[in-house]
C-alpha positions as CSV (number, residue, x, y, z in Angstrom):
1,M,-40.5,-31.0,-101.5
2,I,-42.1,-34.5,-100.8
3,Q,-45.5,-34.5,-99.9
4,P,-47.0,-36.5,-96.8
5,R,-49.2,-38.9,-97.8
6,S,-53.2,-39.5,-95.5
7,V,-52.6,-41.9,-93.1
8,V,-56.3,-41.0,-91.5
9,E,-57.2,-44.4,-89.2
10,Y,-61.0,-45.3,-88.9
11,G,-61.8,-47.7,-86.3
12,R,-60.3,-50.4,-84.6
13,R,-56.9,-49.3,-85.9
14,R,-57.6,-45.5,-85.3
15,A,-58.7,-47.0,-81.3
16,I,-55.5,-48.7,-81.8
17,V,-52.5,-46.5,-82.6
18,S,-54.3,-43.9,-80.5
19,L,-54.2,-45.9,-77.4
20,A,-50.4,-47.1,-78.2
21,V,-49.6,-43.0,-78.5
22,I,-51.2,-41.8,-75.4
23,A,-49.8,-44.7,-73.5
24,A,-46.3,-43.4,-74.9
25,T,-46.8,-39.9,-74.2
26,L,-48.2,-41.0,-70.4
27,L,-44.9,-42.5,-70.2
28,E,-42.9,-39.4,-70.9
29,I,-45.3,-37.0,-69.2
30,I,-45.4,-38.9,-65.5
31,D,-41.9,-39.7,-65.6
32,T,-41.1,-36.2,-65.0
33,T,-43.2,-35.7,-61.8
34,I,-43.4,-39.6,-60.5
35,V,-39.5,-40.0,-59.9
36,N,-39.7,-35.8,-58.1
37,V,-41.7,-38.0,-55.1
38,A,-39.3,-40.8,-54.5
39,L,-36.3,-38.7,-55.0
40,P,-35.5,-38.7,-51.2
41,D,-35.6,-42.5,-50.9
42,I,-33.2,-42.6,-53.9
43,Q,-30.9,-39.5,-51.9
44,G,-30.7,-41.9,-49.0
45,N,-29.9,-45.5,-50.7
46,F,-27.5,-43.7,-52.0
47,G,-26.0,-41.6,-49.6
48,V,-25.7,-38.4,-51.6
49,P,-26.7,-35.1,-50.8
50,V,-30.1,-32.9,-52.1
51,D,-27.6,-31.0,-54.6
52,Q,-26.0,-34.4,-56.1
53,G,-29.8,-35.9,-56.3
54,A,-30.9,-33.7,-58.3
55,W,-29.0,-34.7,-60.8
56,I,-31.8,-37.5,-61.4
57,V,-34.1,-35.3,-62.5
58,T,-31.7,-32.7,-64.5
59,G,-30.0,-35.1,-66.4
60,Y,-33.2,-36.1,-68.0
61,I,-34.6,-32.9,-68.4
62,V,-31.5,-31.6,-70.4
63,A,-31.1,-35.0,-72.6
64,N,-35.3,-34.5,-72.9
65,V,-35.1,-30.7,-74.2
66,V,-32.0,-31.4,-76.4
67,V,-33.9,-33.8,-78.2
68,I,-37.3,-32.2,-78.9
69,P,-36.3,-29.9,-81.8
70,V,-34.8,-32.5,-83.2
71,T,-37.4,-35.0,-83.8
72,P,-38.7,-33.1,-87.2
73,W,-35.6,-34.2,-88.3
74,L,-35.4,-38.1,-86.8
75,A,-38.9,-38.5,-87.9
76,A,-37.9,-37.5,-91.7
77,R,-34.6,-39.1,-91.4
78,F,-35.8,-42.1,-90.1
79,G,-39.4,-42.9,-90.9
80,R,-42.0,-41.3,-87.6
81,R,-42.9,-45.2,-87.5
82,Q,-39.4,-46.6,-86.9
83,Y,-38.6,-43.3,-84.5
84,F,-41.3,-43.3,-83.0
85,F,-41.0,-47.2,-81.9
86,A,-37.2,-46.5,-81.2
87,S,-38.0,-43.9,-78.5
88,I,-40.1,-46.2,-76.9
89,I,-37.8,-48.6,-76.9
90,I,-34.5,-46.4,-75.3
91,F,-37.0,-45.4,-73.2
92,T,-38.2,-48.8,-71.7
93,I,-34.7,-50.5,-71.5
94,A,-33.0,-47.4,-70.4
95,S,-36.3,-47.7,-67.5
96,L,-34.9,-51.0,-66.7
97,M,-31.4,-50.2,-66.1
98,C,-32.6,-47.4,-64.0
99,G,-34.6,-49.6,-61.6
100,F,-31.5,-52.1,-61.9
101,A,-28.5,-49.4,-61.2
102,G,-26.0,-50.3,-58.4
103,T,-24.2,-46.9,-58.2
104,F,-25.4,-43.1,-58.5
105,G,-23.8,-42.8,-61.2
106,Q,-25.4,-45.8,-63.1
107,L,-28.4,-44.1,-62.3
108,V,-27.7,-41.1,-63.5
109,F,-26.4,-41.7,-66.9
110,W,-29.5,-44.0,-67.3
111,R,-31.7,-41.1,-66.8
112,I,-30.1,-39.4,-69.4
113,V,-30.5,-42.2,-72.0
114,Q,-33.6,-42.1,-70.6
115,G,-35.0,-38.5,-71.3
116,L,-33.1,-38.8,-75.0
117,G,-36.0,-41.5,-76.0
118,G,-38.9,-39.6,-73.9
119,G,-37.8,-36.2,-76.0
120,G,-38.4,-38.0,-79.2
121,L,-41.9,-39.4,-77.7
122,I,-43.9,-35.9,-76.5
123,S,-44.0,-34.3,-79.5
124,T,-44.2,-37.0,-82.2
125,S,-47.2,-38.0,-80.7
126,Q,-49.2,-34.8,-81.2
127,A,-48.0,-34.9,-84.7
128,I,-49.2,-38.9,-84.8
129,L,-52.8,-37.7,-83.3
130,R,-53.4,-34.9,-85.6
131,D,-52.6,-37.2,-88.6
132,T,-54.4,-40.0,-87.6
133,Y,-57.8,-38.3,-87.3
134,E,-59.7,-35.9,-89.9
135,I,-59.4,-32.5,-90.0
136,H,-63.1,-31.6,-88.4
137,E,-62.0,-34.2,-85.6
138,Q,-59.0,-32.5,-84.3
139,G,-60.8,-31.3,-81.1
140,K,-61.0,-34.8,-80.6
141,A,-57.7,-35.5,-81.5
142,Q,-56.0,-32.9,-79.1
143,G,-58.3,-33.6,-76.8
144,I,-56.8,-37.7,-76.6
145,F,-53.1,-35.6,-76.3
146,A,-54.5,-33.4,-73.7
147,M,-55.1,-36.3,-71.5
148,G,-51.3,-37.4,-71.0
149,V,-50.3,-34.2,-71.2
150,I,-52.1,-32.7,-68.4
151,V,-53.0,-35.5,-66.5
152,G,-49.7,-37.0,-66.6
153,P,-48.1,-34.4,-64.9
154,A,-51.0,-34.8,-61.7
155,L,-50.8,-38.9,-61.9
156,G,-47.2,-38.7,-61.8
157,P,-47.0,-37.8,-57.8
158,V,-49.8,-40.3,-57.2
159,L,-48.0,-43.0,-58.5
160,G,-45.3,-41.7,-56.9
161,G,-46.8,-41.6,-53.6
162,W,-48.2,-44.8,-53.4
163,I,-45.0,-46.7,-54.6
164,T,-42.8,-44.4,-52.4
165,D,-45.5,-46.0,-49.6
166,N,-45.9,-49.3,-50.7
167,L,-42.8,-51.1,-52.2
168,T,-39.0,-49.5,-53.5
169,W,-38.3,-46.4,-55.1
170,R,-37.0,-49.1,-58.2
171,W,-40.7,-49.8,-58.9
172,V,-40.8,-46.1,-60.2
173,F,-38.7,-47.4,-63.2
174,F,-40.0,-50.7,-63.5
175,I,-43.9,-49.9,-63.4
176,N,-42.7,-48.3,-67.2
177,L,-42.1,-51.8,-68.6
178,P,-45.2,-53.4,-69.2
179,V,-46.6,-50.2,-70.7
180,G,-43.4,-49.3,-73.0
181,I,-43.6,-53.1,-74.3
182,I,-47.1,-52.8,-75.4
183,A,-47.2,-49.6,-76.9
184,A,-44.0,-50.2,-78.8
185,T,-45.5,-53.5,-80.2
186,L,-48.4,-51.8,-81.4
187,I,-47.1,-49.5,-82.7
188,W,-44.8,-51.0,-85.2
189,R,-47.2,-52.8,-85.9
190,Y,-49.9,-50.3,-86.6
191,L,-48.5,-47.4,-87.0
192,Q,-48.2,-46.0,-90.7
193,N,-45.3,-43.4,-92.1
194,P,-46.8,-39.9,-93.6
195,T,-43.5,-39.8,-95.6
196,E,-41.0,-42.9,-96.3
197,P,-37.8,-42.3,-94.6
198,R,-35.2,-40.7,-96.8
199,R,-31.8,-39.6,-96.7
200,M,-30.9,-36.0,-95.5
201,K,-27.7,-34.3,-94.3
202,L,-27.7,-33.2,-90.7
203,D,-26.2,-29.9,-90.1
204,W,-23.9,-31.1,-87.1
205,L,-22.5,-27.8,-86.2
206,G,-26.3,-26.3,-86.3
207,L,-26.9,-29.4,-83.7
208,A,-23.7,-29.2,-81.4
209,M,-24.9,-25.2,-80.6
210,L,-28.1,-26.3,-79.9
211,A,-27.2,-29.3,-77.8
212,V,-24.5,-26.7,-75.8
213,G,-27.1,-23.9,-75.4
214,L,-30.0,-26.2,-74.3
215,G,-28.1,-28.0,-71.8
216,S,-26.3,-25.3,-70.5
217,M,-29.8,-23.4,-70.3
218,Q,-31.4,-26.1,-68.3
219,Y,-28.3,-26.7,-66.3
220,V,-28.6,-22.9,-65.2
221,L,-32.8,-23.2,-64.9
222,D,-32.3,-26.4,-62.8
223,Q,-29.2,-26.0,-60.2
224,G,-29.0,-22.1,-59.7
225,Q,-30.6,-21.8,-56.7
226,Q,-28.9,-24.4,-55.2
227,N,-25.6,-22.8,-56.2
228,D,-26.9,-19.2,-55.4
229,W,-27.2,-18.3,-59.3
230,F,-25.0,-15.6,-60.6
231,D,-22.5,-15.9,-56.9
232,D,-21.4,-19.3,-58.3
233,A,-18.8,-19.3,-61.1
234,K,-20.2,-22.9,-63.0
235,I,-23.7,-21.0,-63.2
236,R,-22.0,-18.2,-64.6
237,L,-19.8,-19.9,-67.3
238,F,-23.5,-21.8,-68.2
239,S,-25.2,-19.1,-68.6
240,A,-22.4,-17.5,-71.0
241,L,-22.9,-20.7,-73.0
242,A,-26.1,-20.7,-73.2
243,V,-26.2,-17.2,-74.1
244,A,-23.5,-18.1,-76.3
245,G,-25.3,-21.4,-78.0
246,L,-28.7,-20.8,-78.8
247,G,-27.2,-17.3,-80.2
248,S,-25.0,-18.9,-82.5
249,F,-27.4,-21.4,-83.4
250,V,-30.1,-19.4,-84.4
251,W,-27.7,-17.1,-86.2
252,W,-26.0,-20.2,-88.1
253,T,-29.6,-22.3,-88.4
254,L,-31.3,-19.5,-90.6
255,R,-28.2,-19.1,-93.1
256,S,-27.8,-23.2,-93.1
257,A,-28.7,-24.8,-96.5
258,I,-29.5,-28.0,-94.3
259,P,-30.9,-26.7,-91.1
260,V,-31.6,-29.2,-88.3
261,V,-34.7,-26.9,-86.9
262,N,-37.0,-25.5,-89.0
263,L,-36.9,-22.1,-87.2
264,H,-38.7,-20.5,-90.0
265,V,-42.1,-21.8,-88.8
266,L,-41.8,-19.0,-85.7
267,R,-42.3,-16.0,-88.5
268,L,-46.0,-17.5,-88.0
269,R,-48.0,-15.3,-85.8
270,Q,-49.6,-18.8,-84.4
271,V,-46.9,-20.4,-83.7
272,A,-44.5,-17.7,-81.9
273,A,-47.6,-17.0,-80.0
274,G,-48.8,-20.1,-79.0
275,S,-45.2,-20.8,-78.1
276,L,-45.2,-18.4,-75.6
277,L,-48.8,-19.4,-74.5
278,G,-47.6,-22.7,-74.2
279,A,-44.6,-21.8,-71.9
280,V,-47.2,-20.1,-69.4
281,L,-49.5,-23.0,-69.8
282,G,-46.0,-25.0,-68.5
283,M,-45.2,-22.7,-65.8
284,S,-48.5,-23.7,-64.3
285,I,-48.7,-27.4,-64.8
286,Y,-45.4,-28.0,-63.8
287,G,-44.8,-25.4,-60.9
288,S,-47.8,-26.7,-59.2
289,V,-46.6,-30.0,-59.2
290,L,-43.7,-28.9,-58.1
291,V,-44.5,-26.7,-55.2
292,L,-48.0,-28.4,-53.8
293,P,-46.7,-31.7,-53.1
294,Q,-43.8,-30.0,-50.9
295,Y,-46.2,-28.2,-48.7
296,L,-48.7,-31.0,-48.8
297,Q,-45.8,-33.2,-46.9
298,G,-43.3,-30.8,-45.8
299,S,-45.8,-28.4,-43.7
300,L,-49.0,-30.3,-43.2
301,G,-47.6,-33.8,-43.1
302,F,-49.6,-35.7,-45.5
303,T,-48.5,-38.9,-46.5
304,A,-46.7,-39.3,-49.9
305,T,-49.7,-41.3,-51.1
306,L,-52.1,-38.7,-49.8
307,S,-50.6,-36.0,-51.4
308,G,-51.0,-37.6,-54.6
309,L,-54.7,-38.3,-54.0
310,T,-54.9,-34.6,-53.7
311,I,-53.4,-33.6,-56.9
312,M,-55.4,-36.1,-58.2
313,V,-58.5,-34.1,-57.4
314,R,-57.2,-31.6,-60.6
315,A,-56.7,-34.7,-62.6
316,I,-60.3,-35.8,-62.1
317,A,-61.6,-32.3,-63.3
318,I,-59.3,-32.5,-66.2
319,M,-61.0,-35.8,-67.5
320,I,-63.9,-34.9,-67.0
321,C,-63.8,-31.3,-68.8
322,T,-61.3,-32.2,-71.5
323,P,-63.8,-34.2,-74.0
324,I,-66.7,-31.4,-73.7
325,T,-64.0,-28.8,-74.5
326,A,-62.4,-30.9,-77.5
327,A,-65.9,-31.6,-79.2
328,L,-67.2,-27.8,-78.7
329,A,-63.7,-26.6,-80.2
330,G,-62.9,-29.5,-83.0
331,R,-67.0,-28.2,-84.2
332,G,-66.2,-24.8,-84.4
333,V,-68.7,-24.1,-81.7
334,I,-66.7,-22.1,-79.6
335,D,-63.8,-19.7,-80.6
336,V,-60.7,-21.1,-79.4
337,R,-58.8,-18.1,-78.6
338,I,-62.2,-17.0,-76.0
339,S,-61.4,-20.6,-74.6
340,T,-58.1,-20.2,-73.7
341,A,-58.0,-16.8,-72.3
342,L,-60.7,-18.0,-70.5
343,G,-59.1,-20.9,-69.5
344,F,-56.1,-18.6,-68.0
345,V,-58.1,-16.2,-66.1
346,V,-59.6,-19.3,-64.6
347,L,-56.0,-20.9,-64.0
348,G,-55.3,-18.0,-62.0
349,L,-58.2,-17.6,-60.1
350,S,-58.1,-20.7,-58.9
351,N,-53.9,-20.4,-57.9
352,W,-55.1,-17.1,-56.1
353,M,-57.7,-19.1,-54.4
354,L,-55.1,-21.8,-53.3
355,A,-53.0,-18.9,-51.8
356,G,-55.6,-18.2,-49.3
357,V,-55.8,-21.7,-48.2
358,T,-52.4,-22.2,-47.6
359,T,-52.0,-22.3,-44.2
360,P,-50.6,-24.5,-41.4
361,Q,-53.9,-25.9,-40.5
362,S,-55.4,-26.9,-44.0
363,D,-56.7,-30.4,-44.4
364,F,-57.7,-32.3,-47.6
365,N,-61.1,-30.8,-47.9
366,A,-59.5,-26.9,-48.1
367,F,-58.2,-27.8,-51.5
368,I,-61.4,-29.0,-53.4
369,V,-62.3,-26.1,-54.9
370,S,-59.4,-24.7,-55.9
371,L,-58.6,-27.5,-57.3
372,I,-61.9,-28.8,-59.0
373,L,-61.2,-24.8,-60.5
374,S,-57.4,-25.2,-61.8
375,G,-58.7,-28.3,-63.6
376,V,-61.5,-27.0,-65.2
377,G,-59.3,-23.9,-66.4
378,L,-56.4,-26.3,-67.5
379,S,-59.2,-27.9,-69.8
380,Q,-60.2,-25.2,-71.3
381,I,-57.0,-24.3,-72.8
382,F,-54.8,-26.7,-74.4
383,V,-57.0,-28.4,-76.6
384,P,-58.2,-24.9,-78.4
385,L,-54.5,-24.0,-77.7
386,S,-53.2,-26.7,-79.6
387,I,-56.2,-26.4,-82.5
388,A,-55.4,-22.8,-83.1
389,V,-51.7,-23.3,-83.2
390,L,-51.9,-26.8,-85.1
391,G,-54.6,-25.5,-87.0
392,G,-52.3,-22.5,-88.3
393,V,-50.3,-24.2,-90.4
394,S,-49.6,-26.6,-93.2
395,N,-49.5,-30.0,-93.2
396,D,-45.7,-30.3,-94.0
397,A,-44.9,-27.6,-91.2
398,V,-46.6,-29.3,-88.5
399,P,-43.6,-32.0,-87.0
400,S,-41.7,-28.5,-86.6
401,T,-44.6,-26.2,-85.1
402,S,-45.6,-29.5,-82.4
403,A,-42.0,-29.6,-81.4
404,F,-41.7,-26.0,-80.7
405,F,-44.8,-26.0,-79.1
406,N,-44.1,-28.8,-76.6
407,L,-40.4,-27.7,-76.2
408,S,-41.8,-24.6,-74.6
409,R,-44.1,-25.9,-72.6
410,Q,-41.0,-28.2,-71.3
411,V,-38.8,-24.8,-71.0
412,G,-42.0,-23.4,-69.2
413,G,-42.1,-25.7,-66.9
414,S,-38.3,-25.6,-66.2
415,I,-38.2,-21.9,-65.6
416,A,-41.2,-22.1,-63.4
417,T,-39.2,-24.4,-61.1
418,A,-36.1,-22.2,-60.8
419,V,-38.6,-19.1,-60.1
420,L,-40.6,-21.4,-58.1
421,V,-37.9,-22.8,-55.9
422,T,-36.1,-19.3,-55.8
423,L,-39.4,-17.9,-54.4
424,L,-39.7,-20.6,-51.9
425,V,-36.2,-20.5,-50.6
426,R,-36.1,-16.5,-50.2
427,G,-39.5,-15.7,-49.4
428,T,-38.8,-18.0,-46.9
429,T,-35.8,-16.1,-45.4
430,A,-37.9,-12.9,-45.7
431,H,-41.0,-13.8,-44.3
432,Q,-38.9,-15.5,-41.3
433,T,-37.3,-12.2,-40.6
434,A,-40.0,-10.5,-40.7
435,L,-42.4,-12.6,-38.3
436,A,-39.1,-12.6,-35.9
437,A,-39.0,-8.8,-35.5
438,S,-42.7,-9.2,-34.5
439,T,-42.6,-11.9,-32.4
440,N,-41.4,-10.7,-29.1
441,L,-42.3,-9.6,-25.3
442,H,-43.7,-6.8,-26.7
443,N,-46.8,-9.0,-28.5
444,V,-49.3,-9.9,-26.0
445,N,-49.3,-13.6,-28.1
446,T,-46.3,-14.6,-28.0
447,V,-46.5,-13.4,-24.0
448,Q,-48.9,-15.3,-23.7
449,Y,-47.8,-18.6,-25.2
450,L,-44.6,-18.4,-23.8
451,Q,-46.3,-18.5,-20.3
452,H,-48.6,-20.9,-21.0
453,N,-45.3,-23.4,-22.2
454,G,-42.9,-23.0,-19.6
455,G,-42.8,-19.2,-19.2
456,E,-40.1,-17.1,-21.2
457,H,-36.8,-18.2,-19.9
458,S,-37.8,-21.5,-21.0
459,R,-35.8,-22.8,-23.2
460,A,-38.0,-25.7,-24.6
461,A,-40.6,-23.0,-25.4
462,L,-38.5,-20.4,-27.1
463,L,-37.4,-23.5,-29.6
464,R,-40.7,-24.3,-30.2
465,L,-41.9,-20.7,-30.7
466,E,-38.7,-20.7,-33.3
467,G,-40.7,-23.8,-34.9
468,L,-43.5,-22.2,-35.2
469,V,-42.2,-19.0,-36.8
470,E,-40.3,-21.0,-39.3
471,G,-43.1,-22.9,-39.9
472,Q,-45.1,-20.2,-40.9
473,A,-42.4,-18.3,-42.7
474,V,-42.4,-21.2,-45.0
475,V,-46.5,-21.3,-45.3
476,Q,-46.1,-17.6,-46.0
477,S,-44.1,-18.2,-49.1
478,Y,-45.6,-21.3,-50.5
479,A,-48.8,-18.8,-51.1
480,D,-46.4,-16.5,-52.5
481,T,-45.6,-19.1,-55.1
482,S,-49.6,-19.7,-56.1
483,R,-50.3,-15.7,-56.3
484,L,-47.5,-15.2,-58.6
485,V,-48.5,-18.4,-61.0
486,A,-51.9,-16.2,-60.5
487,V,-50.6,-13.0,-61.4
488,I,-48.6,-14.3,-64.9
489,S,-51.5,-16.8,-65.8
490,I,-53.7,-13.3,-65.8
491,A,-51.3,-11.6,-67.4
492,L,-50.7,-12.9,-70.0
493,A,-54.2,-14.3,-71.1
494,P,-54.2,-11.2,-73.9
495,L,-51.6,-13.1,-75.9
496,V,-54.5,-15.4,-77.4
497,L,-55.0,-11.7,-79.2
498,L,-52.1,-12.5,-81.4
499,L,-53.8,-15.9,-82.8
500,R,-56.1,-16.2,-85.6
501,R,-58.9,-18.5,-85.2
502,P,-57.6,-21.4,-87.4
503,R,-60.3,-23.2,-90.3
504,L,-60.6,-26.6,-89.3
505,G,-58.8,-27.6,-92.3
506,G,-55.1,-27.2,-91.5
507,A,-54.4,-24.2,-93.5
508,L,-53.7,-20.6,-92.2
509,A,-56.9,-18.8,-91.5
510,V,-56.9,-15.8,-93.1
511,E,-59.8,-14.0,-90.8
């Protein structure tokens, strides 16, 4: 086995590598959320319905999740520097072509290409930062990475909102160009390879199984609710393909002499438990970014910009607290397991508080406390959890471990999106039915409302009342989604007991 050489950097070179890597990470992370804000404008521009428009997001994420597990092989085969550089270039060129897309089909195609480039950025970024810093500085390294991964989803709606309100949707993609060009230039000039590129056979059959399994699973998660889940023949077909593809991939890869993905790292308790906790983290990060803007803009009438600024409150709390947590965790001052568990509990409480202020009349100030608390919780999770997971494996297992950890967060976000959207749609129907049953002429409040708005026989009054009932049902359903995230966050916090406290030295801890 080829032993990687040290690529630890110091001073100016380390600062430049860190800056380039975090810029590339932000490109990928922000792009998963920034497009969501501009989606209505894009759909209107091309004249496509909502279910078709969703492919702008679905195509990107499908390509993303397929590439992430394969990044360790690609980095080893072509060299980490070359692969990371190529991923940035692919992402940047695809962004340019998305902005120039003349048809909806062209936009979806280039979004898929963009996802292929983006998938190579996220897990490779974490491995690069881990190797760029000394072992005793891993808290600082993962803190820098956390700023991109956790703050990115919050920055996306802010940028997307401002662009939507002031420019055209095409600038959602053009904004990537200068950042991509600068990051690619710096990476090519300053990043070192821990090992030289080497010829490696590719398990094409295993790769095909993985692509079919993950791609089909992502399709089911993204399109399930729109197609009424298993009542739809295509959803049933892709569900079967997902199970068959992933099942056969695991069976084949564990027996392959040249596995495209190293599944054996999942035998390590740190990696398995950390990946599951990463999925829970993804549920909270991406779930709230999906649901909250819809509530703010749809029910409260916030502009896209104000909606983004509201979510930015959480990002500011993360940016303030993460460096402190990183410093304490990196020096071993705090037990990363306790910090992670505490973070999940705080995150759960913040979501429960958010549900309490989710009303038809809430204003900007109503969300500040819960969002700050959410930011504090997230700042207590990502860095300690990354240190616990990556600090519990040998150096040669870091790329595969990082890939699984980041894939789990992405898949967790996709699962959260599917579950929360389903809860939102079906919960709205259930709440509307319940509210409508109690909104009748036997209800004193209903009678008084009708009397003050034209009488019980006024069609206009009845229509307004119907609108109020529907609006209240939607708001109650939004509150339900926050409560679900709260319950999941707190219920799964005890999983941190499966983690070992790592030595700050890269080898598996033995305590």
